[in-house]
C-alpha angles and dihedrals in degrees: 000000000000119000126216089260091055090051092050090053093047118113107247092220090054090050089054096046095045101036126002147304089257091061091046090055091047091053092049091049090053088050091054100261113128109230107140118070116230116231115213090191130023117251116270115263118254092210134023120205136183115186134160140182112232124246089227133014114274123212103166127080098227098064090043090055090047090053096050089045088059092045092049090050092053092046089051091054090053090047093054092047087056090048092235140126129223124226098190138023126210121200125186140176134183144168123248114277089205096060125078119245137062116336128219133179127169140157138179137192118224114201113216122227089239133353109282146167094198110131093211093056093045092048090049090053092047093050092048091047093052091050089053096052100034117115122183123231098047129105104231116207104177141021136172150173129228126191111215139193095025122194135179114275089233090068109069133153110216128200128227092268110100093182091057091048089055090048090052091055090049091051089051091055089047092053090049091053092049091051092050093050093048091048092051101040103025139273116311093017081130120017144145114283089231090070093064131236118320090217093061127072109230122219090238093056116115121257107248104173091130097043115133110254114258097231095159100042107035127058090201092061098043110124116247122215115206120197 
């Protein structure tokens, strides 16, 4: 087994011929030669997904639409943090492959009129997509939303409708205000009505009985020492 000192003394050309270019660059870095670029920020994601397994099986359309509305809202928040827009939205649903009974799996891609990070438009697409692929009589166990064909928010193709362009800017400021309020006062302080009430536990919510307590992020879960 080679130690770090052995690697430092290794001839870079030998490292490349016997192993790989990656090891050669590592050797040169250890010898003081800069070969690997440093990234201040990770590369922007090409897709953003939000998927969850349900706490209980879902058979009705309404709770499925509520679930994908929540998933689309969360994906939209991630999209805006990345300063990007989505051109398409994929929504899927399926039954559990580990449970006996009839199986069902379906997905659909909903093209958006123009690239957007507007939660309302993404939720609308997710709800419509779920309605298109829903089939009664099956016990659905998981659903999800994926935002596809992302592009920087600085690159936008406008239409010859100046009033609509102004409305788009207003919606962008609205989404920014919503994100700031949710960051300050907690998730779902402001949310789309299609996602359901934050005070109620939905049937599609994940079971989290074994979740690690959030001592450092939630006042309600902070341990109390009594003398």
